N, C-alpha and C positions, 0 to 999 in steps of 0.2 A: 313717411315719421306724423305722429300723431301730432295734432294742434295746439292739445293742451299744455305741454312743455313751451311751444314755439310762444304761447300766450303769456303763460308766466314770464319766462323771461322778459318780453317784450315790457311784462309788468313792472316786475323788477326795474328793470332800466327806466322806465318814464317814472319809479315812485323814487330812484335814485337821482334823476336829474333834477325833477322836482325837490326832495332834500336841497342839495348841493345850490341850487336858488333859491333858496328858504335862509340858509345859513348865510350868502350870502348877502341880500340883499338884509337881513337883522344888520350885520356886520357896518353896510352902510348907514342902514338908521340909528347905529350906536355910536357912529364918528361925527354924525350928524349932532344926534343930543347932546355930545361934549362941545360941539363948538357952539352949541346956542347957551349950553348950561352956564361955561366959562368964555364969554365971548373977548375979554380983555387980554386975560393970563392964556389963551391957548395962540401958542405964535404958530407961525409956520412950520420952523421944525419940531414943535413939538404934536401939529398936526401931521407929519411925515412919517413919526414914531408912532405915532397912535395908529397908523394907516396900514406901516408894517405889520403889529404887533396884530392887529385883524387881520393881514392876508395870510399868517401864519399860523392862525387859529382856524381862519380859513379852510388852509391846507390840510391843517391836521384833522378836520373833522371831516374832509370831503373824499380823504385817501382811502378811506376802504369802498367807500360810493364810486369811486371812478372805476376801483379795480371790478367792482359789478359790473357798472356799466361796458368794460371794457372789454371781459368774460363773455359775457351776454353778446356784444355782436360777435365777437369772434366764434361762438357754440353756435351763433343763428347763420354764418356764415359756411361754417362749416356742415352745418345738416344741409344748407340749401345744395354743398358742391358734392354731398354722396348722394346715389339713387336712394 
């Protein structure tokens, strides 16, 4: 098989991993910002709910990128096994 599709698939996987990491990092920074912006009013329960909302946001945004990552690895594995 030609190397170009493999390079494109690996590039798509790497870019997807970078995007998921950036979204996760942004969510962590947003919770940290909320904690510093509302220090007295931000209780442990509110921090829990803010973390849950951020987790849901990260999962919803990341689902298409997880699909790209899984499909890319499956294609690379399939092409590796075929002669």
